C-alpha positions as CSV (number, residue, x, y, z in Angstrom):
1,M,120.0,71.5,126.2
2,A,117.0,73.5,127.2
3,D,113.6,73.0,125.4
4,E,114.2,76.1,123.3
5,E,117.7,76.5,121.9
6,K,119.3,79.8,122.7
7,Y,121.6,81.5,120.2
8,F,124.5,83.8,121.0
9,D,126.7,86.3,119.4
10,R,130.3,86.6,120.4
11,Q,129.7,89.5,122.9
12,Q,126.8,87.7,124.6
13,A,128.8,84.5,124.9
14,E,131.9,86.3,126.2
15,Q,129.9,87.9,128.9
16,L,129.2,84.4,130.3
17,L,132.8,83.2,130.2
18,P,133.6,84.0,133.9
19,T,130.5,82.2,135.1
20,I,131.1,79.2,132.8
21,A,134.8,79.0,133.7
22,A,133.9,78.9,137.4
23,L,131.3,76.2,136.8
24,L,133.7,74.2,134.7
25,E,136.4,74.4,137.4
26,T,133.9,73.1,139.9
27,A,132.8,70.2,137.7
28,R,136.5,69.3,136.9
29,E,137.5,69.4,140.5
30,Q,134.6,67.2,141.5
31,K,135.4,64.8,138.7
32,R,138.9,64.5,140.0
33,T,137.5,63.8,143.4
34,M,135.3,61.0,142.0
35,E,138.3,59.5,140.1
36,T,140.4,59.5,143.3
37,L,137.6,57.8,145.3
38,D,137.1,55.3,142.5
39,Q,140.8,54.4,142.8
40,E,140.5,54.0,146.5
41,F,137.5,51.7,146.2
42,S,139.5,49.6,143.7
43,Q,142.5,49.4,146.0
44,V,140.3,48.2,148.9
45,Q,138.6,45.7,146.6
46,N,142.0,44.3,145.4
47,R,143.2,44.0,149.1
48,I,140.1,42.1,150.0
49,L,140.6,39.7,147.1
50,L,144.3,39.3,147.8
51,M,143.7,38.6,151.5
52,G,141.1,36.0,150.7
53,G,138.0,37.7,152.0
54,L,139.2,40.3,154.4
55,V,136.4,42.0,156.3
56,P,135.8,45.4,154.5
57,P,136.1,48.6,156.5
58,Y,132.4,49.4,156.2
59,P,132.4,52.7,158.0
60,L,135.3,54.0,155.9
61,L,133.7,52.7,152.7
62,A,130.3,54.3,153.6
63,E,132.1,57.6,154.2
64,K,133.9,57.4,150.9
65,R,130.7,56.4,149.1
66,A,129.0,59.5,150.5
67,E,131.9,61.7,149.3
68,H,131.6,60.1,145.9
69,D,127.9,60.6,145.7
70,A,128.3,64.3,146.7
71,A,131.0,64.8,144.0
72,V,128.7,63.3,141.4
73,K,125.9,65.5,142.5
74,K,128.0,68.7,142.4
75,T,129.4,67.8,139.0
76,R,125.9,67.2,137.5
77,E,124.7,70.5,139.1
78,A,127.6,72.5,137.6
79,L,127.1,71.0,134.1
80,A,123.3,71.5,134.4
81,E,123.9,75.2,135.2
82,I,126.0,75.6,132.0
83,E,123.3,73.8,130.0
84,K,120.6,76.2,131.5
85,L,122.6,79.1,130.1
86,G,122.2,77.6,126.7
87,C,125.8,76.3,126.3
88,L,127.1,72.8,125.4
89,V,130.0,71.2,127.3
90,K,131.8,69.2,124.7
91,D,134.8,68.0,126.7
92,L,135.0,68.5,130.5
93,E,138.6,67.4,130.6
94,I,139.9,70.3,128.5
95,G,137.0,72.6,129.4
96,L,135.6,72.8,125.9
97,V,132.2,74.6,125.5
98,D,130.1,75.5,122.4
99,F,127.7,78.4,122.1
100,P,125.0,77.9,119.5
101,M,124.9,80.8,116.9
102,R,122.8,81.4,113.8
103,R,124.5,82.1,110.6
104,D,122.6,82.3,107.3
105,N,119.6,80.4,108.8
106,E,122.1,77.7,109.9
107,T,123.2,76.7,113.4
108,V,127.0,76.9,114.0
109,Y,128.9,76.9,117.2
110,L,131.1,79.5,118.7
111,C,133.9,77.4,120.3
112,W,135.7,78.2,123.5
113,K,138.2,76.3,125.6
114,L,138.9,77.0,129.3
115,G,142.0,79.3,129.5
116,E,141.3,81.2,126.4
117,E,140.6,84.9,127.1
118,R,138.1,85.3,124.3
119,I,136.0,83.3,121.9
120,G,138.1,83.3,118.8
121,Y,136.8,80.2,116.9
122,W,133.7,78.7,115.4
123,H,132.8,75.4,113.7
124,G,129.8,73.7,112.0
125,V,127.5,71.4,113.9
126,E,129.1,68.3,112.4
127,E,132.7,69.5,112.5
128,G,133.6,69.7,116.2
129,F,136.8,70.9,117.8
130,A,139.0,69.6,115.0
131,G,137.1,71.8,112.6
132,R,137.6,75.0,114.5
133,K,138.1,78.1,112.3
134,P,139.1,81.6,113.4
135,L,136.2,84.1,113.7
136,D,136.1,86.9,111.3
137,A,134.4,90.3,112.1
138,G,131.1,89.4,110.4
139,L,130.7,86.0,112.0
140,A,131.8,87.4,115.4
141,S,128.9,89.8,115.4
142,G,126.4,87.1,114.5
143,S,126.0,88.0,110.9
144,G,127.9,87.5,107.7
145,K,130.0,84.6,106.6
146,P,133.2,83.1,107.8
147,N,136.4,83.5,105.9
């Protein structure tokens, strides 16, 4: 996270959702590209081993390595952009993002998952996704206590 933690209320966090959703989609797409290329590398390696030392297709492997490196870079850039906004990506696979929020001098997280239209949940710092609770009106505005 950035040097100075940023805190959100629900409205501020929801204004960022379109930007964060686009960055998450980019990162997820690039991660799938990396996984596909990793499988291709593994298949080539297995063929080489099975054939008893087949000469590797160096130009193809170099091209695939460059694609892989580009996908890693784009993934890191997308995640870094989300982090610069003050948000925490908790699970890239499902698109889970937390937004720090202050409640009674305590940090809690507004919790959002890719595909959800609004931020409707929060959880304590130690609870994580499994501890998500519905927002009430007071907590949604950045003050008050949860139900």
